[in-house]
N, C-alpha and C positions, 0 to 999 in steps of 0.2 A: 212648488205647486203646493207642499204641504205647510209651507212655513205661511204663505199667504192666507191659507184653507184657517189655521192654528189663528193667525191674528187677526183675522175677523172674528170667530168666535168671542175673540178678547176684546175687540171691538164692541159687539155687540151686548157683552155683558157688563160693558162700559156704560151704552147707552141706555140698558137696562135699568141700570141706576139711579140715569137720571131721569128716567121719564118717571119712574116711582116718585122720586119728590116732586116733578113737575105737574104730575095729574093727583098730587094727593094720597099716594098709596104710602100711609106711614109702615116703618118698621116696626116687628115687635121689640120691646122693651131688652137692649141688651145684646140682641141678634148679632147687630151692626158692629158691636163693640168686638164682641166674640170674634168675629170672622176678620177685622182689624186685627188682634192681637195673634191668633191663627195664621194668618196670612205673613204676617213679621217673622214668625218663627221658621215657616217654610222657605220665605225668601231669601231669609238671611244664612240658610244652610247650605240652599242653592248655589249662594253667592259665595261662599267661603268656600263650599266643600267641590265645588262642579265648576261654577264660572272660571274661579280665578286662575283654579289648577291648570285650565285648560285653556287658560289664554294668557299665561306669564312664559309660554315658551318664545314667545315672539319679540325681537329687540323692540325696547322702547314701551312694552305692554303696561309696565306697571307705571307709568308718565300717564298712558291713558286711561287707565283706572282712577288715579287722581282726576285727571280734568273730568272722568266722568261723573265723578262724586261732586267736585266743585260747581260744575254746571248747572244740577241740580239744586244744589244750595244758593246758587245765586238767582236762576230765574221762580224759586219758588217762595226762598225765604230773605233774602236780600234785595231785590227788585221789586217781588209781590208784599204788598204791606200787611194781608192778612190771609192766613191758608192754614188749613188744618184737615185733616181725615175726619170724617163724620159730619153728622147734619147741621149748618149753621142755625143758631137760634135768635142770634143778635138782629132782629129786625127793625132797627131804627135808624135816626138821619145819623149816627156813628159810623154806618156801613156804607158808603155811599156808593155809588156806581162805578166809580172806577177800580175799587177793591175787586167786584167782579168780572171787568175786564181783565184784569191784573191777575188774578186766579186763575181764568181762561189761559192768559199769555203764558203763564209759569206751567201749567199742563201740558201745552204741545211738546216741546221738546221732550218732556218725559213721558209721552205716550208715544213719540216719534222712535226714542228708544227701547220702548219696551218691544214694539216693532223689530228693531236692530237685534234684541237680545233673542228673541225667536227663529229669526231667520240666520246669525250667526249660532246659534245652539244647533241647528237642524245641518248646517252649513260643515259643524263639527262632527257632529255626531246624532243619527236619531234619538236616541234615549235622551241625550244632552237635551236636546229642543224640547223631546215634550216634559221635562223635567223644569226647563224653564218657561215653558207654557203654563204648565200647573201653577208654578210660584205667582207667574204676572195675573191670570186670569183672577184669581183668589183675591186680589185687592183691587180687582176693576169695578165690580157693583160700590163699593166704597168711594171710590175716584169719583164713580158719575155722581153720586148722592153729594159728597162735598162740592161739586161745583155748580150743580143745579141748585144746592140750597144757597150757596155762596151767590150765585149769578140771580136768583130771584129776591134776597135778602136785601142786596142793593140797589134795588130797584129797577134790574131790568124783565122784561115783560117774557111772557112766555114763551114766543115766537123764538126771541134773542138766546134764552136760556137752551130750549133743544137745539137750534143752530150750534151752539156754543158746543156744548156736547156730543154732537153729531161729527164738529170739525176734529174735536180731539179724537173721536173712536176712528176716525177716520185717517186719522196719523201714523197709529198703530199700524193699518193696511200696509200704508205709504213707506214706513219703516221698514216692514217686511220686504216690499216691493226693490225697494232702495239699495239694500244692502247686497246683493248679489251683482248687480250693477254696477257698485263702487270698488272699486279694488282698494281705495282706503278702508271701507266699513268690512270687505271680506279679510282683510290684514286687522286692523286695529278694532271692531265693530263689538267682539265679544268683550274686551279688556274696557271698553267706553260704557257698555252695557252691563258688566260687574260693578263698576264704580257707583253707574246708576241707582243699583238693584240696593248694594250695601247702604247707599245714602236712604234708599227709600225704606226699607226695613228697619234700619238701626235709627235713623233718626228722623223719621216720618212715624211709622208703623206703631211702631215698640214703645215708642212715646205716650203714644195715644193712651197704650193701654194702661200705662201706668197712672195714670189721671184719675182712672177709675177706684174706688175703695176698695177692699177686699182680694182674696185671692183668685177669684174665676175667672176673671180678665185677664190679668198677669199672666196667670199659670195656663191661659192658652195660648202662649207664645211657644211654650215648653210641649205641648200636644203639637203645633206646625212642626217643630223639629224631628220628633218622632215619627210625624205623618211622613216627614221625606225620606227618612231612613225606610219605612215601611214602602213608600213607594218606590224606592231606588231596588229595594231587594227586589220588588215585583215584576221588574220591569226583566226583558230577556237580557241575559249575560250581568244579571244587576250582584251589587253587592253591598252588605251592610256596613 
């Protein structure tokens, strides 16, 4: 039940990001960029220092990590012709409607495995579940912003955009519901989710921070890592 509640909060954060764009509530300059970079650092630390060590005891787990990593690469950057974290600014004929549809398709498995990650974490240990929840929710507003802006820029309607963001949000809850009901996900869910998390952090979020000149945005990656250590230390039974 805890995992489902936290997955629902993650879904709401994704929905909030989408609604901000859909209804014209623009972000303060630089705020989203900082959040993307900070979330990337936090996620990378959680994946490498918590998720992977807890997953590798299962035979075949490292293969599952690789499968999770490659699955996101396939859906977001191989099948999907145009996707990045952040607000889409190219409102022209070059961004066709199918680009928005493919961005939606690419984010569905990503969102599902966010729910799997949260549920798998809670199945292993409550503190791990909380750390994964924190890592996931940090990038959910940028995810909603990304999907909604790509949908709108590619010519989809407001209704279609809100529906797409809503479905992606619901997929996180679905992942949390499916995990304890599936023996495969109970066994390999954390390893698959670790691969997904490494990809999102290292191949999606952190590269976005490298596009911005100056030190403030790239430096936020290190603040995300430091925040991970602080949160882990403050959790009951935490250690540095």
